[in-house]
N, C-alpha and C positions, 0 to 999 in steps of 0.2 A: 579602466583594464586589469586584467590577472597579474597578480606580483609575479615574478621570474622564480618557477621552479627551483632552481641553483640557490637564490637566495633563500628564498624558505627554507628547503631544505638543510642549508646549514643553522639556522636558529629553533627549528622546532622539530625536525623529523627526526632525529637522531637522540632523542631526551627520552632517559632510557624510562621504565617505570618503577612505580616503588615496588620496594619487596611485599611479598605476598604476606600476612597475619597469619600464625598457627590458629588464632581463634577461628572458631565454627564459623563459617560465611551467614552475614544476615540474608533476610531474603531479600531478593530485589524487586523496587516498589513498581516493575513494569512487566508485562509479559507479551509471549510473543504469539499475536491473536489469528488465528487462519480466519480466512475470507471466505473459505468455504464452512460452510453451519456444519451442526449434524442432523440437520433437518427438525420435523417437528416433533417435538414431545405428547405422546398417550395424554389420552381426554384423562387416566383415571391419577394424570401426576398434577392435575388442577387443584390436588389438596393444598400445596405448596401455597397458592393466589397470587402466583407471580408469571407475569405473560412470558418469561424467557428465565433462562438459566445458564450458569456460566463452568465451563468446564476449565479453572485457572490450575499453569504449573507454573514453577520458574522456566527460566530459560534456559538452554534452549529446546525445553520440551514445550508441544505447541499445546495451545491453550483454545476452548471449544464454546460459540454459541450456540444456542436450543432452545428453538421459540414454542412454544403452546398451540399444542394441536390444535386449536379449535381458533386459535386466532388466524389462521390463515391456513389454507389448504394446500398452496404454492412454497417452493422451497426455497430458505431465504439466501443471501448472498452481503456480506457486509461490503459496504461502497466508501463508509467514512468512519474511521473511528478516533475520536475527539478525545484527548486527554484530559484537556481543561475541564469540560464540562462532563466527563461519562457518559457523553451520549455517542449513541451508535445510530449512522442513519442504515436501516438495513432493505435491502430490497427482495421478494419475494415472486418467484416469477415459474413457470412452468414450459418447457421447451428443451429442446436437444439440439445436438451439433449440425443437423438436417434441415432444423424448420427454423421457423421463428418464431421468437420468446411471443410468448399472448402479453396481451398486457398486463405488465406488472402490479405488485400493490406496493408500496412503501410504507415502512415504518422508522419513527423516530423512537430510537431504545434509554430509557434512560438508567443508566446500570446499579443507581444509588438504591431507586425503587423498586426495578427487575421489572419496571411497566414499559408498554410498547402502545404507542400513541398512530393509528393508521393513518396516512394522510388522504386527505380526501382527491379526489382524480382530477386532472387538470380541465377545465374546462375548455377545451380546445378550440371551439366554436366560438369563444367567446375572447378569444387572445392569438385571433388572426392564424390560426390553425397550429400553433404550439402549441409542444407536449412536451415530456420529459424521454430523453433517452436512453437508455438504460446502458451507457458508457458510465465511464470512470471517467466522467468530466460534470459530474453532479457536487458541489462543496457545500459542505455545512460551517455557519459559522454563530458566533453568539450574537444579539442584538445589544448593541452599545446602549440605545434610550430604554431597551424592557429588559429590566433584571430578570433572567430565569428563561426568556423565551428566543427565540432563534430564526436565521434566515438559512432556508435553502435554495439554492440558487444552480442555474446551468447555463453558459455563453449559446446564444445562438446568430447563426447557423453552426452545425455542429461542424460539417466536414466542409472547413471555405479557407483563403485563405485574410480574411478580415472580418472580426465580428461586428455585428450592428445592435445588439438588445440581450437583455439579462430574463431571462425566465425566472421568477421565484417566489415562494412560497412561506410568508410569516407566520410564524406560531402565534405571534399576537394579534395578527386580526383574524388568524386561520382562514385565508383567503391568497388563492394564484394570482399573480399578477408580473407585470412587463414592465419595464424600463429602458429608454433608448441609450444607447452609450453615447457621451458626448463627441470622446474620440477614440479610436482606435487605429491601430498602427498594421499595416500588412508584413505578411511574416510566410512562413512557406505555409502549403496544407496543415492543417493543425490536426495532432490525435490526441489519447487522453489518457497519460499516466497518471492519474490524481490530481485532487482539490487540494491544497494545506491552507487553512485556518492559520495568520501568523502576523502576528505587529495588528492586528484590527484591518487586515487584510486578505483578501481569497486571493489564491496564486493557483492559476492552474497551469500545470507541467504535460511539456513536451519533450522525455527526455533527448530526442534528436538536436531539438531549436533552444530550450530553453522555458521561461515561464513566461504568461501575461498575469498582470496585476491588476488588481482595481480596489476599491472603497464599494462596496456594491450595497450599501445606506447610503451615497449618494444619491439624492434624486436624477444624475446624469453624470453617469461614473465615468472618469476617464482613464481608459485602458491603456497602461504601457506593457512596451515586450523590455524584460532584462535575459538578453541570452546567455548561452553557454558561457564559460570562461573559455578566452581565446585558442584557439587550434579544437575544441573539443565539437562545435557545430556541427551537425552531417549535411551534407548539400544534399536535397532532392530525394529523401529519401523516402518512400511514396509506398503506398499498400499494393502489394503485388497480389491481385484477385487468380488463380489460372484455377483453371475449369478441374485439371490431374490430380491438385489437391496438393502440390509441395508446398512446404514450407516459403513461407513469407520472409520478407527482413524484417518488417517491424517485431516481429518475432522475438529476435535475439535481442534487443532493447532491452527489456524488463527484466533479463538475465545478467545484461555487463553494466548498467545507468539506473541511478536512482536520485531524486533529490526528497529529501528527508530530515527532520530536526533533529538535532540534537543540543543538547544545553543551550538551550533558548533559542540556537542559529540555525541557518536553513543550512545544509552538507551538500554538496553535490558529488557521489563519487561513482568512480568508473573504471571500468575493466579497458583499459587500452592494450592496440595492439593488434585487432581484430580488422576487417575492410569489409564495411557495409555497401559496396556501393550495388552487388545484386544479393539474392537470396542465395544463390552457390557461393559467393564469397566469405558472405556471415558464415557462413557453416564449416569452412575449411581452419585449420589450427592457425593460430595467432604467431604474429612476429614479435618472440619476447615481451610475454603478458606480462601488465604491473595495473597494480591498486592502486588510485589514487583517489585524496582529498580535496577539495574547495570548498571555502568556508564565504557565504555571502553576506556583506558589509553593506550599512548602507552610512555615506558620508551628504548628510542633508538631501537631497531631492534627487539623488541619484543611490544606486547599489551596483557594488560590485565584488567580485571573485576574489578572494586570498587565497594563496596556496597554502594547504599545507602539509601536506606531508604525499610520502611513493614510497612501495615498493613492490619490486619485481618480485614474481612467483619465482622464478629461479632460488631466490633466497628463501622465500616463506617455504617451500616445499622441503628445502635444505636443512630446518629447522629440525631439533630431536622433538619437540613437541608435535610437527606434524608428523612425522612419523612415528610417536608413541602412539596418537591418536585413530591410527592404524587409516589413515586418508588416502587416495592412491596421488602417488609424484605422478607429474608432467600432466595433470589434468585442470585443465582452469575452474573452478567451480561456479557456480550461478550465484549471483547476488540476491542477500534475503534483505537485511535491515542494518539499520546503526544503532547500538546500544543508546538510545537517551538520554543516559546520565553520562556518557563518556563517549566522546565521539573519535576515541582515538580507538575502540573495539568496533569493527565491521562485522558482522554476522552473512554467513554462505552456506547455498544448501550444494551439497556434496549427496547424490542420491537420493534416498530418504533421512538423512542426518541433514541437522542444522549445526554449523559448530562456530565459534565466536573468535574470533582472532584480533590480538592485539597488535596492529599492523607496524606501527615502528620497530614493535621490539621483535615483529616477524613468529609471534609465541601463541598458537593453539591456545584458547585461556577455557574454552566449555565445549563437549561435545554430546550430541547425543540424538536418539530416536527424535525424529519430529515429521508425526505417523498425519498423512495429508489425502484422505481419498485412500485410491487405489494404487498400491505400490508399483505395481505391472505398467498402470497407465500414467504414472505422475510422476514416476523417475525421469531422471532426467530434464523434465517440462517446469519443476518448480521456480518462482523465481520472486523478485518483489510483488507480484501483482497477488501473491495466495496467502501472504503473512503482512501485518501489522504491529509496531512498535505500540503497544499499548498501555499506559497507566490503570490500571483498576482500580477501582473504590479500596478503602481497605476498610469498611464492614455492610452490613447487610445484604450481603451478593449468596445468592445460594450457589452450588454448585453438584457437577454430578458425578457418576463416579463409570466408569467403563468397565462392560462385562464380557469379557473376552473368548466366552466357554462356547456361544454360538454367533454364526455369521448370519447378515438380513440384507434385507436392500434395502438403501441407505442413499439419501441426493447427496450426490457435490456436485462440482461445478469447472469446467476445464473452460478454458478461454483458446475462441476458434483462430485464434493470432493478428485476426486484426483486433480493432476496437473493443468489439464486440463481446460480449460473456457469455456465453452461452451454456447449457446444461445439458447432464444426462445421470444417467442411473450408473453408481460406482457400488461396488460389495464393500460396506466396512463394518464392524462390530452393532452389537448390539446396544443399544441407551439405555439405562437403566438408573434411574431417575434416585437418588437417596439425599440425604438434607445433610447439607454444610457450611459450611460458611470460610469465605477468606480468612486467613491467617498472616 
């Protein structure tokens, strides 16, 4: 059960942050890694002998990955950014918002070595017709029995009220295989809002209802349901597929809810005050919008949510730092991420800007442009699905710089606001590769 908000608020939420030091700030150890990549870089850049390059910046500026051109002719999307292992799971696909994605390619990228390993295609005919579905329901986890090896896993069936198997790839065996679940709970029709590797387990997230979790290395895993905190689970929020292209209810969930790790614990963040019963209602202005956080804690074999803090946006908007940052008042921003080193700081998208907020103090602590794709297309739609807080390796990483003097056609990704990720061409700045290293 969740702790009563009033009790938790009195003990924690009004704690004041420490005074800032006059010393020059040190570089943060994490970056805001954009899941939309810069597209493949040209063959002439192969002199660096790297499969991919990284453009890394202190948050709130965006950091970007670029694959080598002859590695794939498709355009890459980051599905998983694992900080502990410095691994990235990347899907490269060709498609558009109007047609199905072609059979994608998947790469497991080692950010320390700047190498990318192409995964073999799933032998669907040998595995009962199962195949990877290009959705945010693919997880990556380190293999505890084989140092330096990993498992890539997806629950099946995808759109279901009860899963029965796991499709997985082991880098130790270099084979795709399946395993049946020993048990699995009934739940609402599941969607995909990412998969987290935490505490030796994989956690499949649906921010409408909660998480399902198991140890994928068990011979017959037991899948368990961890619901959202009391009062947070939605009732029957399904996909609304309409021929006239109207916006879907689930479109808004990525903007207003997420579960991400911070300081070694899973945190659930929600902007409360919205109605999700219909797409029209979900688009309406909220009533007394408030940002809230809960922390998942384990008590033996059970997990419980503890309330951390809340802050009404009326108080956030009234703070002098919000005004000084020239952020629009009375407009609720979209959620982006939580600082992995400080769970008290949550980041939001406002237009094409990313800003950090010390929620307890109601103070904006960082604000800058965060250019993702084409501003005209992306403004207002940026959300948690477009950025990950990722701890980059400290050495041996090549970065590139942007030459904004020319425009070029580059590839980007937009969500079709179901669970699929579709791709289309957007105008971006031309990429010029230069040698550098992360400092």
